[in-house]
N, C-alpha and C positions, 0 to 999 in steps of 0.2 A: 071441289068448291064451286067451280063454274057451273056444273050441271045442277047443283043445289041452289044456285043464285046467291052464294055467299062469298064469292071470290073477292069482290071489292070490299075492303075493310078487314080481310083476313090475311094471315101470314102468307107471303108469296110461296107458292109450291116450289119444291126443290128442283133444281136442274143439275145434272151430273155432266161434267165436261170431259170429253175425250181429249180435247186440246183447247187451250186458251191462249190467244195471240194478242198480246198487249201492244200499245202504240206509243209508249213513252219515247223511244228513240227509233221508231220504225218497227215493222212487224217482227216480234220476237216471242217465242213460246215462253209462257210463264207457268209456274207450278201452282196453278189455281184449279182445284178439282171440282168445285161445285159453287152454285150461287150462294148458298148459306155460308160457305167458307169466307166470302167477302166480308161477313159480319164478325168473324172470329176475333179480330183484334180490338173490338169495342168501338172503333170508329166506323159508324155505319153511314155510308153515302146514300144520297138519293140516287136511284138507279132507273135508267130508261132502258128497257129491253125492246129491241127491234127484231122481231121474228122475220126471217127472209130466206131466200134461196138463190143460187146462182142462175137458175133458169127463169126466175121471176122478173119479167120486164118492168112492172110497176115498182118492184123493190129496187132494181138498178136505177130507175129514174128518180127515186127518192134520195139517192146517195148525196147529191150536191146539197140538198136541204139539210140532211143529217149532218153533213160536214159543217154547215153554218151553225147549227145548234151546238155541236161540239166546240167549235171555235168560240162561240158566245160564252161558254162555261169553262173555258180553258183554265182560268185561275182556280175555280172550284175543283176541277179535276186534279190540279197539282196539290191542292190541300186535302185531297181525298174526300171531298164533300159531294162530288157528283161523278157518276160513272155511266157512260153509254156503252151498252154491250149489244152487238149484233148476234142474234141467236139463230143458228142453223144446224143442220144435221147431215150426215152422210147420205148420198143419194144413189151411189153406184155409177155415177157419171158426174162430170164437172163442166159447166158451161163457162168457158174462158172468154168472156165478153171482150176484153181488150184485144185479144188475138183472133176473134171471130171463129172460134172452133169449140166443138164438144169433145171432151176427153173421156173415154170409157174407163171406169175405175172399179167396175163390178169385181167383187172378191179381192180387192186390193185397197183396203181402207188407208193404209199408210201413204199410198200414192195420192189418194184424194186429199188427205190431210196436208200433205206436202205442197199442194197447189195453192193453198190459201195465202201464204205470205206474198207471193208474186202478184196474185190477183188483187190483194189489198193495195199494193203499190200501184198497180196499173189503173185501179179505180179511184185512187186518191182517198182511200178510207183512212180517216184519222181517229177512229174510235176502236175500241177493243172488239174482237170477234171470239165467240165461244162456239165450238162445234160440240153439240150435246149427244149424249146417249139416247135421250128422248127424241122422238120425231119432231121436226119443226112444226108440223101440224099438231100441236100439243093440246090434248083435250083438257088437261088441268087448267090451262089458261084460256080455253075456248077458242083456240086458233083454228078457224075454219077456212081462212084464206090469208095469204100474205101479200103485202107487208101487214104486220099486226104489232101495234106499239102498246107497251104497258109501262106505267110509272109506279115505282115502289118507293115508299117514304123511308125516313131514317129509322123507323121501328121495324122495317122489313115487311110492312103491310102493303098489299096492292091497293093503290088509291085510284088509279084510272086504268081501264082495260079497253083495248081496241080503239085507241085514239085516232080519229081521222082529222085532227086539227092541223092547220098549217103551221109553218115554222114559228110565227109570232105567238100563236096560241100555245104551242108546246113550250116555248121559252117562258111564257107567263105561268103555266102550270108548274113547271120545274122551279121557277123562282118562288112560287107560293110554298112549295114543299121545302125548299131550302130555308125559308124564313121561319118555319115552324120550330 
């Protein structure tokens, strides 16, 4: 859809999760296998996808602002009306920013997947993280650089792609989608 120019307004492309780490009571693996499975129970939340990577300095720098957006919508999150999901993929190495080191994980995906919960704690990530089968540089969403933010409405359609808005503008866009 992105290549055809039809992504915005179309159903969000599927993402398949190798691991989904929720933040209800701290990092915990949840049995959520795909983006579309979030819609399975009929309660469709407004979703903000943040495509990112552990090696991406601008991504890491955006974490405090993302935490503020998540905090702003905490009540909607509890009512399952809003979900913020950080989208990343396996890289074969893991940049452990809080501990200032790079950990080689080539040919050891379980090791790399296992590093995310402590990383989330160390970086004060208060939103969910999904590690996808698809590469973080996702062509279906037109992700050419990260961070890359996408908003999906309650009907599962992409409404905004590659948002470069500041925190207040993101909050306003999300509030608009929640009000629909």
